[in-house]
Each structure stands twice: as structure tokens, then as C-alpha cells.
N, CA, C and O of each residue as an XYZ file, in Angstrom:
796
protein
N     -23.034    -32.502     42.997
C     -23.360    -32.659     41.823
C     -22.014    -32.279     39.802
O     -21.647    -32.780     38.739
N     -21.910    -30.706     40.954
C     -20.252    -29.922     40.111
C     -18.949    -31.526     40.152
O     -18.133    -32.027     39.379
N     -19.596    -31.849     41.904
C     -18.303    -33.712     41.511
C     -18.182    -34.812     40.503
O     -17.279    -35.605     40.237
N     -19.578    -34.573     39.951
C     -19.864    -35.549     39.447
C     -19.617    -34.703     38.228
O     -18.465    -34.931     37.859
N     -20.110    -33.963     37.567
C     -20.285    -33.599     36.489
C     -17.800    -33.177     35.937
O     -17.472    -32.645     34.876
N     -17.208    -33.439     36.557
C     -16.208    -33.361     36.429
C     -15.472    -34.495     35.042
O     -14.934    -34.465     33.935
N     -15.993    -35.485     36.217
C     -15.240    -36.534     35.572
C     -15.693    -36.075     33.986
O     -14.938    -35.564     33.159
N     -17.132    -36.402     33.799
C     -17.511    -36.729     32.486
C     -16.828    -35.208     31.528
O     -16.262    -35.259     30.435
N     -17.073    -34.124     32.245
C     -15.732    -32.837     30.767
C     -14.966    -33.886     31.114
O     -15.491    -34.980     31.325
N     -13.708    -33.710     31.213
C     -12.850    -34.652     31.263
C     -12.965    -36.191     30.346
O     -11.979    -36.585     29.723
N     -13.969    -36.800     30.350
C     -13.914    -37.803     29.517
C     -14.294    -36.824     27.898
O     -13.929    -37.068     26.748
N     -14.789    -36.172     28.212
C     -16.128    -35.648     26.830
C     -14.519    -34.911     26.272
O     -14.315    -34.886     25.058
N     -13.559    -34.399     27.134
C     -12.841    -33.144     26.241
C     -11.675    -34.327     26.187
O     -10.852    -33.896     25.379
N     -11.392    -35.137     26.491
C      -9.926    -36.711     26.409
C     -10.637    -37.074     25.111
O      -9.941    -36.790     24.136
N     -12.010    -37.707     24.756
C     -12.844    -37.867     23.033
C     -12.479    -37.037     21.978
O     -12.046    -37.468     20.909
N     -12.678    -35.556     22.308
C     -12.777    -34.961     21.082
C     -10.431    -35.045     21.095
O      -9.645    -35.434     20.231
N     -10.353    -34.845     21.586
C      -9.062    -34.305     21.464
C      -8.620    -35.613     20.595
O      -7.958    -35.208     19.640
N      -8.798    -37.662     20.569
C      -8.922    -38.271     20.461
C      -8.964    -38.322     18.681
O      -8.204    -38.728     17.802
N     -10.674    -37.487     18.752
C     -10.853    -37.945     17.086
C     -10.797    -37.416     16.501
O     -11.313    -37.622     15.403
N      -9.677    -35.605     16.987
C      -8.950    -34.914     16.197
C      -8.629    -36.014     14.985
O      -8.947    -37.202     14.938
N      -7.535    -34.826     13.560
C      -6.808    -35.022     13.215
C      -5.307    -35.355     14.127
O      -4.948    -34.789     15.159
N      -4.393    -36.764     13.162
C      -3.292    -37.642     13.900
C      -2.097    -35.749     13.923
O      -1.707    -35.615     12.763
N      -1.672    -34.788     14.622
C      -1.060    -34.263     14.543
C      -0.675    -32.819     13.340
O       0.172    -32.123     12.778
N      -2.339    -33.196     13.612
C      -2.771    -31.958     12.702
C      -2.185    -30.438     13.752
O      -2.435    -29.433     13.087
N      -1.663    -30.136     14.826
C      -0.987    -29.154     15.270
C       0.495    -28.836     15.719
O       1.067    -27.780     15.989
N       0.979    -30.441     15.686
C       1.958    -30.033     15.047
C       2.247    -29.724     13.836
O       3.010    -28.758     13.847
N       1.869    -30.278     12.183
C       3.215    -30.142     10.818
C       3.764    -28.982     10.669
O       3.528    -27.883     10.166
N       4.501    -29.490     11.203
C       5.339    -28.687     11.086
C       6.031    -27.406      9.765
O       6.629    -28.066      8.916
N       6.095    -25.650      9.374
C       5.542    -25.133      8.087
C       6.788    -26.215      7.563
O       7.638    -26.991      8.001
N       6.091    -25.519      5.978
C       7.715    -26.218      5.189
C       7.956    -25.456      4.653
O       7.324    -24.743      3.874
N       9.314    -25.485      5.117
C       9.966    -23.651      4.827
C      10.233    -23.214      3.206
O      10.115    -24.155      2.420
N      10.563    -21.953      2.643
C       9.528    -21.585      1.426
C      10.913    -21.056      1.039
O      10.728    -19.878      0.731
N      12.182    -21.349      0.908
C      13.584    -21.003      0.138
C      13.675    -19.767     -1.547
O      13.482    -20.038     -2.732
N      14.094    -18.294     -0.775
C      13.892    -16.904     -1.109
C      16.192    -17.640     -1.957
O      16.763    -18.667     -1.592
N      16.726    -16.620     -2.966
C      17.867    -16.653     -2.969
C      18.219    -14.849     -2.820
O      17.665    -13.851     -3.281
N      19.561    -15.092     -1.833
C      19.373    -14.058     -1.016
C      20.262    -12.467     -1.944
O      21.040    -12.119     -2.832
N      19.517    -12.104     -1.042
C      20.235    -10.691     -1.335
C      21.060     -9.279     -2.057
O      21.751     -8.464     -1.446
N      20.935     -9.285     -2.643
C      22.393     -8.684     -2.828
C      23.967    -10.041     -2.446
O      24.977    -10.158     -1.752
N      23.187    -10.733     -3.448
C      24.556    -11.755     -3.886
C      25.397    -11.457     -5.257
O      26.581    -11.732     -5.453
N      24.136    -10.582     -6.495
C      25.360     -9.759     -6.882
C      26.473     -9.015     -6.740
O      27.399     -9.308     -7.498
N      26.633     -8.166     -6.007
C      27.845     -7.225     -5.284
C      28.678     -8.728     -4.320
O      29.682     -8.433     -3.671
N      28.489     -9.327     -4.310
C      30.214    -10.203     -4.525
C      30.994    -10.119     -5.398
O      30.598    -10.019     -6.560
N      32.442    -10.137     -5.056
C      32.396     -9.517     -6.046
C      33.802    -11.274     -6.519
O      34.397    -11.290     -7.597
N      33.964    -12.304     -5.576
C      34.240    -13.683     -6.054
C      33.316    -14.595     -6.513
O      32.219    -14.778     -5.987
N      33.517    -14.869     -6.975
C      32.062    -15.675     -8.460
C      31.873    -17.304     -7.203
O      30.837    -17.659     -6.641
N      33.616    -18.135     -7.095
C      33.424    -19.089     -5.881
C      32.568    -18.940     -4.488
O      32.271    -19.931     -3.820
N      32.236    -17.725     -4.152
C      32.062    -16.613     -3.371
C      30.263    -16.744     -3.175
O      29.278    -17.006     -2.483
N      30.818    -16.344     -4.339
C      28.833    -16.348     -5.476
C      28.275    -17.408     -4.911
O      27.331    -17.298     -4.128
N      28.936    -18.831     -5.338
C      28.225    -20.277     -5.971
C      28.074    -20.647     -4.821
O      27.385    -21.664     -4.735
N      28.766    -19.869     -3.032
C      28.708    -19.992     -2.037
C      27.846    -20.149     -1.294
O      27.463    -21.052     -0.550
N      27.385    -18.627     -1.694
C      26.497    -17.855     -1.008
C      24.737    -18.715     -1.377
O      23.919    -19.007     -0.505
N      24.628    -18.870     -2.377
C      23.334    -19.480     -3.508
C      23.498    -20.682     -3.158
O      22.750    -20.508     -2.196
N      23.645    -21.219     -3.105
C      23.742    -23.070     -2.056
C      22.664    -22.280     -0.911
O      22.795    -21.231     -0.279
N      21.255    -23.573     -0.979
C      20.535    -23.777     -0.279
C      20.747    -24.857      1.308
O      20.870    -26.055      1.560
N      20.680    -23.311      2.212
C      21.235    -24.171      3.560
C      21.391    -25.963      3.567
O      21.082    -26.464      2.486
N      21.709    -26.680      4.355
C      20.669    -28.225      4.910
C      20.096    -28.807      5.489
O      19.604    -29.917      5.287
N      20.050    -27.804      6.745
C      18.188    -27.409      7.334
C      17.395    -26.950      6.805
O      16.262    -26.818      7.266
N      17.618    -26.722      6.123
C      15.738    -26.095      4.110
C      16.084    -27.451      3.454
O      15.443    -28.384      3.938
N      16.944    -27.781      2.469
C      17.446    -28.855      1.192
C      16.077    -29.973      1.596
O      14.973    -30.159      1.085
N      16.659    -30.451      2.537
C      15.779    -32.613      2.005
C      13.921    -31.933      2.804
O      12.953    -32.535      2.339
N      13.623    -30.907      3.776
C      12.175    -30.130      3.508
C      11.589    -29.190      3.201
O      10.618    -28.718      3.792
N      12.378    -28.574      1.712
C      11.142    -27.926      0.951
C      10.535    -29.360      0.255
O      10.818    -30.543      0.068
N       9.471    -28.326      0.017
C       8.865    -29.082     -1.395
C       9.027    -29.577     -2.438
O      10.012    -28.893     -2.718
N       8.896    -30.256     -3.364
C       9.346    -30.597     -5.370
C       9.251    -29.496     -5.167
O      10.205    -28.758     -4.920
N       7.686    -29.045     -5.250
C       7.374    -27.449     -6.141
C       8.882    -26.860     -5.990
O       9.924    -26.895     -6.644
N       8.463    -26.348     -4.871
C      10.074    -25.170     -5.045
C      11.308    -25.062     -4.221
O      12.063    -24.219     -3.736
N      11.044    -26.956     -4.355
C      13.005    -27.070     -4.990
C      13.164    -27.333     -6.393
O      14.295    -27.234     -6.868
N      11.756    -27.798     -7.459
C      11.757    -26.771     -8.747
C      12.887    -25.930     -9.504
O      13.799    -26.210    -10.282
N      12.174    -24.247     -8.638
C      11.653    -23.183     -9.376
C      12.604    -22.927     -8.745
O      12.969    -21.774     -8.976
N      13.650    -23.798     -7.538
C      14.370    -23.128     -6.777
C      15.510    -24.026     -7.852
O      16.559    -24.179     -7.225
N      15.579    -24.504     -8.935
C      16.714    -24.789    -10.052
C      16.539    -24.021    -10.925
O      17.583    -23.521    -11.344
N      15.256    -23.562    -11.599
C      14.911    -23.084    -12.638
C      15.335    -21.785    -12.833
O      15.927    -21.265    -13.779
N      14.822    -21.227    -11.488
C      15.763    -19.878    -10.823
C      17.491    -19.407    -10.782
O      18.220    -18.493    -11.166
N      17.539    -20.346    -10.248
C      18.718    -20.436     -9.649
C      19.886    -19.140    -10.429
O      20.500    -19.507    -11.431
N      20.052    -18.085    -10.048
C      20.828    -17.536    -10.656
C      22.256    -17.666    -11.337
O      22.866    -16.677    -11.744
N      22.633    -18.673    -11.409
C      24.090    -18.487    -11.742
C      23.419    -19.540    -13.737
O      24.157    -19.841    -14.675
N      22.291    -19.708    -13.652
C      22.541    -20.909    -14.260
C      22.849    -20.265    -15.632
O      23.214    -20.997    -16.552
N      22.760    -19.354    -15.758
C      22.669    -19.359    -17.466
C      23.906    -18.818    -17.753
O      24.173    -18.113    -18.726
N      24.699    -19.194    -16.819
C      26.169    -18.819    -17.406
C      26.848    -20.314    -17.702
O      28.008    -20.717    -17.611
N      25.366    -21.072    -18.169
C      25.605    -21.696    -19.412
C      26.226    -22.239    -20.207
O      26.652    -23.393    -20.162
N      26.387    -21.183    -21.316
C      25.602    -20.272    -22.108
C      27.491    -19.826    -22.103
O      28.206    -20.548    -22.798
N      28.117    -18.737    -21.365
C      29.126    -18.878    -20.826
C      29.947    -20.280    -21.934
O      31.161    -20.077    -21.941
N      29.738    -20.977    -22.408
C      30.735    -21.667    -22.499
C      30.453    -22.290    -24.360
O      29.299    -22.161    -24.769
N      31.289    -22.787    -25.148
C      30.697    -23.137    -26.861
C      30.304    -24.017    -26.627
O      29.131    -23.917    -26.988
N      30.542    -25.588    -25.953
C      29.405    -26.748    -24.923
C      28.393    -26.419    -24.401
O      28.703    -25.995    -23.288
N      26.462    -26.309    -24.665
C      26.058    -25.669    -23.673
C      25.728    -26.602    -22.953
O      25.212    -26.276    -21.884
N      25.915    -28.342    -23.292
C      25.301    -29.323    -22.401
C      26.774    -29.196    -21.361
O      26.436    -29.504    -20.219
N      28.563    -28.772    -21.432
C      28.789    -29.187    -20.953
C      29.181    -27.531    -19.461
O      29.487    -27.447    -18.272
N      28.961    -26.837    -20.324
C      28.132    -25.705    -19.244
C      27.516    -25.979    -18.282
O      27.828    -25.900    -17.094
N      26.266    -26.439    -18.947
C      24.847    -26.901    -18.223
C      25.241    -27.735    -16.724
O      24.589    -27.633    -15.685
N      26.426    -28.538    -16.909
C      26.945    -30.003    -16.279
C      28.099    -29.282    -14.943
O      28.618    -29.921    -14.028
N      28.217    -28.070    -15.175
C      29.158    -26.621    -14.864
C      28.217    -26.187    -13.291
O      28.566    -26.327    -12.119
N      26.960    -25.641    -13.866
C      25.973    -24.666    -13.160
C      25.975    -26.351    -12.542
O      26.488    -26.337    -11.423
N      25.517    -27.874    -12.985
C      24.246    -28.516    -12.093
C      25.819    -29.007    -10.623
O      25.700    -29.838     -9.722
N      26.637    -28.438    -10.821
C      27.825    -28.490    -10.581
C      28.053    -28.530     -9.216
O      28.449    -29.292     -8.334
N      27.327    -26.518     -9.532
C      27.436    -25.411     -8.816
C      26.189    -25.544     -8.056
O      25.740    -24.400     -8.126
N      25.344    -26.242     -7.364
C      23.933    -25.677     -6.551
C      23.676    -27.512     -6.513
O      23.364    -28.372     -7.336
N      23.992    -27.469     -5.147
C      23.094    -28.563     -4.579
C      21.395    -28.184     -4.346
O      21.008    -28.096     -3.181
N      20.687    -28.027     -5.153
C      19.740    -28.217     -5.138
C      19.482    -29.413     -6.296
O      18.456    -30.077     -6.149
N      20.355    -29.725     -7.440
C      20.001    -30.033     -9.283
C      20.272    -31.828     -8.272
O      19.593    -32.834     -8.482
N      21.166    -31.744     -7.474
C      21.101    -33.296     -6.986
C      20.201    -33.639     -5.419
O      20.627    -34.521     -4.674
N      19.184    -32.988     -5.130
C      18.578    -32.914     -4.077
C      17.720    -33.165     -5.179
O      17.303    -34.323     -5.213
N      17.177    -32.113     -6.460
C      15.589    -32.025     -7.041
C      15.357    -33.631     -7.814
O      14.252    -34.114     -8.059
N      17.072    -34.468     -8.196
C      16.677    -35.499     -8.823
C      16.463    -36.938     -7.898
O      15.938    -37.932     -8.400
N      16.837    -36.911     -6.795
C      16.162    -38.099     -5.877
C      14.353    -37.673     -5.543
O      13.650    -38.548     -5.036
N      13.932    -36.716     -5.776
C      12.973    -37.051     -5.417
C      11.501    -36.921     -6.767
O      11.411    -35.888     -7.429
N      10.596    -37.973     -6.959
C       9.781    -38.393     -7.683
C       8.994    -37.677     -7.963
O       8.900    -36.896     -7.016
N       7.830    -37.235     -9.247
C       7.736    -35.820     -9.634
C       7.865    -35.463    -10.554
O       7.072    -35.339    -11.488
N       9.885    -35.012    -10.359
C      10.192    -33.421     -9.647
C      10.513    -33.422    -11.920
O      11.191    -32.481    -12.331
N      10.053    -34.323    -12.862
C       9.645    -33.548    -13.938
C       8.899    -32.339    -14.410
O       8.914    -31.186    -14.840
N       7.985    -33.802    -13.888
C       6.405    -32.675    -13.600
C       6.499    -31.274    -13.551
O       6.438    -30.237    -14.211
N       6.761    -31.992    -11.924
C       6.830    -29.943    -10.736
C       8.137    -29.489    -12.388
O       7.310    -28.908    -13.092
N       8.747    -29.471    -12.768
C       9.601    -29.486    -13.419
C       9.045    -28.508    -14.845
O       8.840    -27.324    -15.112
N       8.988    -29.490    -15.336
C       7.542    -28.670    -16.428
C       5.577    -27.459    -16.333
O       4.754    -26.762    -16.927
N       6.080    -28.213    -14.873
C       4.649    -27.171    -14.278
C       5.069    -25.799    -14.435
O       4.360    -24.880    -14.846
N       6.600    -25.715    -13.981
C       7.095    -24.370    -13.865
C       7.614    -23.587    -15.022
O       7.817    -22.395    -14.788
N       7.894    -24.068    -16.351
C       7.787    -24.102    -17.591
C       6.531    -23.392    -18.538
O       6.366    -22.448    -19.311
N       5.869    -24.379    -18.000
C       4.768    -23.593    -18.783
C       4.219    -22.114    -17.830
O       3.489    -21.437    -18.555
N       4.397    -21.482    -16.424
C       3.738    -21.409    -16.402
C       5.281    -19.824    -16.662
O       4.980    -18.658    -16.407
N       5.871    -19.979    -16.867
C       7.345    -19.178    -17.473
C       6.941    -18.770    -18.486
O       6.540    -17.611    -18.380
N       6.809    -19.390    -19.925
C       5.802    -19.098    -20.704
C       4.248    -18.140    -20.623
O       4.012    -17.056    -21.156
N       3.555    -18.795    -19.960
C       1.710    -17.667    -20.246
C       3.090    -16.642    -18.633
O       2.324    -15.913    -18.003
N       3.780    -16.573    -18.349
C       3.662    -15.409    -17.651
C       4.617    -13.976    -19.344
O       4.690    -12.834    -19.796
N       4.908    -14.939    -19.422
C       6.418    -14.331    -20.662
C       5.109    -14.174    -22.357
O       5.435    -14.062    -23.539
N       4.077    -14.219    -21.907
C       3.476    -14.512    -23.432
C       2.491    -13.519    -22.610
O       1.603    -14.326    -22.335
N       2.168    -12.568    -22.169
C       1.396    -10.919    -21.267
C       2.708     -9.995    -21.180
O       2.644     -8.792    -20.930
N       4.184    -10.855    -21.469
C       4.907     -8.475    -21.307
C       4.478     -7.513    -22.272
O       3.637     -7.664    -23.158
N       4.986     -6.763    -22.065
C       4.979     -6.415    -22.942
C       6.438     -5.134    -22.902
O       5.985     -4.104    -23.400
N       7.294     -5.010    -22.665
C       8.141     -4.169    -20.992
C       9.324     -5.572    -21.959
O       9.357     -6.775    -21.696
N      10.549     -4.456    -23.599
C      10.918     -4.659    -24.441
C      12.250     -5.490    -23.317
O      12.275     -6.720    -23.354
N      13.048     -4.921    -22.594
C      13.896     -5.204    -21.727
C      13.794     -5.804    -21.038
O      14.799     -6.515    -21.042
N      12.510     -6.363    -19.532
C      11.955     -7.047    -19.046
C      11.765     -8.621    -20.261
O      12.007     -9.822    -20.381
N      11.532     -8.163    -20.511
C      11.402    -10.181    -21.743
C      13.014    -10.953    -21.580
O      13.442    -11.982    -21.057
N      13.735     -9.502    -22.554
C      15.186     -9.539    -23.797
C      15.837     -9.817    -21.473
O      17.059     -9.956    -21.442
N      15.333     -9.864    -20.315
C      16.702    -10.540    -19.448
C      15.166    -11.088    -18.882
O      14.776    -10.336    -17.989
N      14.414    -11.952    -19.107
C      14.066    -12.862    -18.216
C      14.357    -14.426    -19.395
O      14.453    -15.603    -19.047
N      14.409    -14.022    -20.367
C      14.464    -14.101    -22.184
C      16.211    -16.126    -21.897
O      16.344    -17.348    -21.969
N      17.037    -14.569    -21.539
C      18.335    -15.504    -20.932
C      18.073    -16.765    -20.289
O      18.528    -17.897    -20.456
N      16.972    -16.128    -19.284
C      16.998    -17.244    -18.277
C      15.307    -18.584    -18.562
O      15.012    -19.779    -18.547
N      14.840    -17.480    -18.739
C      14.677    -19.309    -19.657
C      14.453    -19.774    -20.886
O      13.403    -20.312    -21.238
N      15.715    -19.529    -21.790
C      16.730    -20.539    -22.166
C      17.375    -21.442    -21.731
O      17.483    -22.608    -22.112
N      18.014    -20.664    -20.549
C      17.970    -21.355    -19.293
C      17.545    -23.038    -19.405
O      18.041    -23.976    -20.029
N      16.342    -22.911    -18.448
C      14.762    -23.806    -18.433
C      15.287    -24.480    -19.155
O      15.968    -25.329    -18.581
N      15.309    -24.529    -20.326
C      15.061    -25.553    -21.613
C      15.728    -26.279    -21.504
O      15.657    -27.502    -21.379
N      17.137    -24.984    -21.570
C      19.114    -26.171    -21.772
C      18.367    -27.212    -20.423
O      17.848    -28.255    -20.820
N      18.322    -26.947    -18.977
C      18.446    -27.513    -18.184
C      17.024    -29.068    -18.596
O      17.109    -30.259    -18.298
N      15.966    -28.372    -19.296
C      14.448    -29.317    -19.031
C      15.064    -30.834    -20.502
O      14.294    -31.743    -20.814
N      16.189    -30.726    -20.982
C      16.296    -31.309    -22.294
C      18.018    -31.789    -21.756
O      18.511    -32.618    -22.521
N      18.655    -31.497    -20.935
C      19.606    -32.087    -20.962
C      19.585    -33.585    -20.705
O      20.647    -34.206    -20.746
N      18.376    -34.233    -20.430
C      18.603    -35.738    -20.075
C      19.896    -35.720    -18.663
O      20.810    -36.533    -18.529
N      19.617    -34.675    -17.869
C      19.243    -35.003    -15.866
C      18.127    -35.449    -15.418
O      18.267    -36.200    -14.453
N      17.297    -35.309    -15.682
C      16.517    -35.850    -15.074
C      15.050    -37.329    -15.588
O      14.258    -38.044    -14.973
N      15.439    -37.084    -17.025
C      14.650    -38.143    -17.573
C      15.661    -37.831    -18.492
O      15.977    -36.652    -18.649
N      16.089    -38.529    -18.982
C      16.830    -39.730    -20.312
C      16.099    -39.278    -22.091
O      14.913    -39.569    -21.940
N      16.195    -38.954    -22.993
C      16.852    -38.514    -23.939
C      14.915    -38.775    -25.123
O      14.168    -37.992    -25.710
N      14.934    -40.710    -24.826
C      13.679    -41.469    -25.051
C      12.480    -41.356    -24.668
O      11.338    -41.422    -25.121
N      13.328    -41.060    -23.179
C      12.198    -40.342    -22.432
C      11.098    -39.071    -22.328
O       9.937    -39.067    -21.917
N      11.902    -38.045    -22.843
C      11.602    -36.740    -22.637
C      10.781    -36.655    -24.282
O      10.050    -35.699    -24.542
N      11.135    -38.263    -25.729
C      10.546    -37.538    -26.935
C       9.321    -38.311    -26.719
O       8.631    -38.492    -27.723
N       8.787    -38.953    -25.269
C       7.616    -40.331    -24.572
C       6.454    -38.782    -24.356
O       5.310    -38.911    -24.791
N       6.877    -37.323    -23.644
C       6.504    -36.517    -23.478
C       5.830    -35.528    -23.591
O       6.272    -34.379    -23.604
N       3.931    -36.064    -23.748
C       3.667    -35.069    -24.277
C       3.290    -34.029    -23.601
O       2.309    -33.635    -24.231
N       3.431    -33.387    -22.787
C       3.040    -32.502    -22.407
C       3.877    -31.404    -22.755
O       3.544    -30.272    -23.108
N       5.843    -32.259    -22.499
C       6.450    -31.615    -23.342
C       6.637    -31.491    -24.368
O       7.567    -30.790    -24.768
N       5.529    -32.353    -25.442
C       6.270    -31.307    -27.082
C       4.884    -30.517    -27.216
O       4.917    -30.417    -28.443
N       3.975    -30.034    -26.941
C       3.460    -29.329    -26.331
C       4.129    -27.824    -26.067
O       3.991    -26.791    -26.723
N       4.949    -28.101    -24.798
C       4.999    -26.941    -24.808
C       6.292    -25.888    -25.783
O       6.710    -24.741    -25.940
N       6.448    -27.198    -26.181
C       7.851    -27.163    -27.129
C       7.074    -25.820    -27.638
O       7.326    -24.641    -27.386
N       5.994    -26.423    -28.477
C       4.483    -25.537    -29.155
C       4.849    -23.959    -29.018
O       5.168    -22.974    -29.683
N       4.567    -24.425    -27.626
C       4.142    -23.090    -26.514
C       5.156    -22.710    -26.917
O       4.906    -23.117    -28.051
N       6.147    -22.266    -27.028
C       8.235    -21.715    -26.927
C       7.787    -21.541    -28.119
O       7.580    -20.400    -28.531
N       7.593    -22.468    -28.769
C       7.926    -21.969    -30.392
C       7.322    -20.312    -30.913
O       7.914    -19.367    -31.435
N       5.984    -20.493    -30.521
C       5.351    -19.639    -30.893
C       5.484    -18.281    -29.578
O       5.324    -17.062    -29.644
N       5.737    -18.932    -28.792
C       5.788    -17.379    -27.957
C       7.184    -17.035    -28.550
O       7.484    -16.494    -27.485
N       8.369    -16.857    -29.342
C       9.129    -16.235    -29.842
C       8.624    -16.059    -31.588
O       9.126    -15.394    -32.494
N       7.973    -16.552    -31.571
C       6.482    -16.151    -33.377
C       6.276    -14.443    -32.306
O       7.034    -13.509    -32.569
N       5.490    -14.333    -31.485
C       5.120    -12.750    -31.202
C       5.523    -12.367    -30.042
O       4.818    -11.617    -29.368
N       6.914    -12.884    -29.536
C       7.488    -12.156    -28.733
C       8.855    -12.067    -29.482
O       9.112    -12.965    -30.284
N      10.236    -10.516    -29.181
C      11.006    -10.449    -29.620
C      12.481    -11.081    -28.540
O      13.334    -10.420    -27.949
N      12.346    -12.175    -28.602
C      13.176    -12.627    -27.559
C      15.042    -12.423    -28.090
O      15.827    -11.933    -27.278
N      15.325    -12.682    -28.912
C      16.015    -12.658    -29.099
C      17.010    -13.380    -29.403
O      16.753    -14.327    -30.147
N      18.286    -13.223    -29.007
C      19.604    -13.563    -28.579
C      20.226    -14.557    -29.191
O      19.496    -15.080    -28.348
N      20.877    -15.457    -29.842
C      21.850    -16.993    -30.375
C      21.042    -17.917    -29.258
O      19.876    -18.238    -29.486
N      21.492    -18.194    -28.441
C      21.365    -18.541    -26.810
C      19.575    -18.983    -27.313
O      19.415    -20.195    -27.459
N      18.514    -18.243    -27.525
C      17.300    -18.542    -27.514
C      16.952    -19.577    -29.002
O      16.306    -20.605    -29.207
N      17.669    -18.767    -29.718
C      17.432    -20.264    -31.688
C      18.259    -21.406    -30.481
O      17.650    -22.400    -30.085
N      19.333    -21.168    -30.118
C      20.186    -22.779    -30.180
C      18.913    -23.701    -29.561
O      18.499    -24.722    -30.112
N      18.553    -23.326    -28.724
C      17.916    -23.978    -27.877
C      16.521    -24.030    -27.291
O      16.129    -24.326    -26.162
N      15.624    -23.499    -28.847
C      14.506    -23.800    -28.908
C      15.270    -24.764    -30.193
O      15.580    -25.646    -29.392
N      15.689    -25.174    -31.210
C      16.924    -26.189    -32.274
C      16.846    -26.635    -31.187
O      15.712    -26.591    -30.709
N      17.724    -27.125    -30.487
C      17.759    -28.041    -29.549
C      16.483    -29.325    -29.226
O      16.416    -30.554    -29.250
N      15.434    -27.956    -28.873
C      14.142    -28.653    -27.975
C      13.858    -29.531    -29.782
O      14.188    -30.717    -29.782
N      13.467    -29.142    -30.748
C      12.794    -29.611    -31.372
C      13.808    -30.917    -32.606
O      13.368    -31.618    -33.517
N      15.623    -30.718    -31.921
C      15.606    -32.463    -31.941
C      15.677    -33.012    -31.205
O      15.242    -34.159    -31.311
N      16.095    -32.704    -30.326
C      15.327    -33.414    -29.362
C      14.216    -34.108    -28.806
O      14.116    -35.319    -28.612
N      13.576    -33.405    -28.623
C      12.018    -33.890    -28.781
C      12.381    -35.012    -30.032
O      12.688    -36.053    -29.450
N      12.486    -35.260    -31.825
C      12.446    -35.648    -32.786
C      11.075    -35.022    -33.504
O       9.899    -35.364    -33.377
N      11.461    -34.361    -34.011
C       9.933    -33.060    -34.429
C      10.954    -32.332    -35.709
O      10.452    -31.443    -36.397
N      12.276    -32.737    -35.943
C      12.100    -32.398    -37.041
C      12.008    -32.953    -38.217
O      11.808    -32.258    -39.213
């Protein structure tokens, strides 16, 4: 009796395996990229740039969400404000980080950038610590400069983005409610207004 049951059990197990979702137990986990600790202590600027690159074996495997976040939180992003022409400065920043070239290849990248920007505005709205607000406002201004740069969408396409226009008003309200200070913050908000044709 036991001998007759063994082939039946084997067939049953085989059928169960075939009915399970294809590849469900072999899907590799998407890596989560974070910038390395200690990069600030690297004295040489070129070495800092090198240390902040996303390793090639991770870059293409990153989800578009994580890649968008990496580009928006790129620690050297605010260096675009070291130049008189912010767009020239931003072009230098984009050239210095390999995440941007990969982001440009991704379908839906701009939507992911706007999703991150919206979360950032919501998060800053809840902040009460003036020092943290001040430090994060510089990063926020960089994010806004990148969004309106035309790198992912042309200026004409930006003007048609209802979500971006809505987020502009949200950013303006944030500046009315919080003291973000700094000329870069004012300049960037004004640049957004001009790009979106809201003058």
C-alpha cells in the first residue's frame, strides 16, 4: 500500500510546485542605496565625489523610487549654489554623480522625483527646530533647482504638470509659514514661478 502511495504523493507535490507563482522564491531583493558614512571627512573634493558614486553592480538594480531619492539627497547637490549661475552649477553637479544618468533612462522618473519632493515639503512643514529647518532648506532649494532644470522634462512639459504647479504653491506656503531664509531659497522659488509661467 505504501509503495502505491509514493508515486501519487510525488505527482501531487510536483503539481503543487507547478501551480505556485513563477519565480516567487528566486526574486532577488532590490538593493537599497544609502550614501556612505564619513564622506564629509575626506579632504580632497575629487575623492569625495568618487566616494559618493553608486556602485555599478547596484546602480541598475535600484528601484526608481530609491534612485530618485538618491538624486534628490545627493550630498554635494547644494554645491550648485556655489556658482553665480545656478543652472551651470547644477550641470556640474549632474556630471559629478552617476545616479542622474541612470535616472534619465527610467520611465516615470519625474513622477518619482515629484513624489519625493512632496514628502519633503510635508516633512518640513512639521519641523519646529530652526537649525534643522535651515540646514534642510538648502537641500530643498537644490531639489527645486533640479526639478525645474529641464533635465528630466522640458520647460514646456513642466508648465503642463498640474502636480508640479500644485507643489509650487505648497512650497510657497511652506516659506510663508516657516523661516527658511537664505537668498538661494528665495531665488529658487522665484525661478520655479517663472518656469511654470505663474508670473
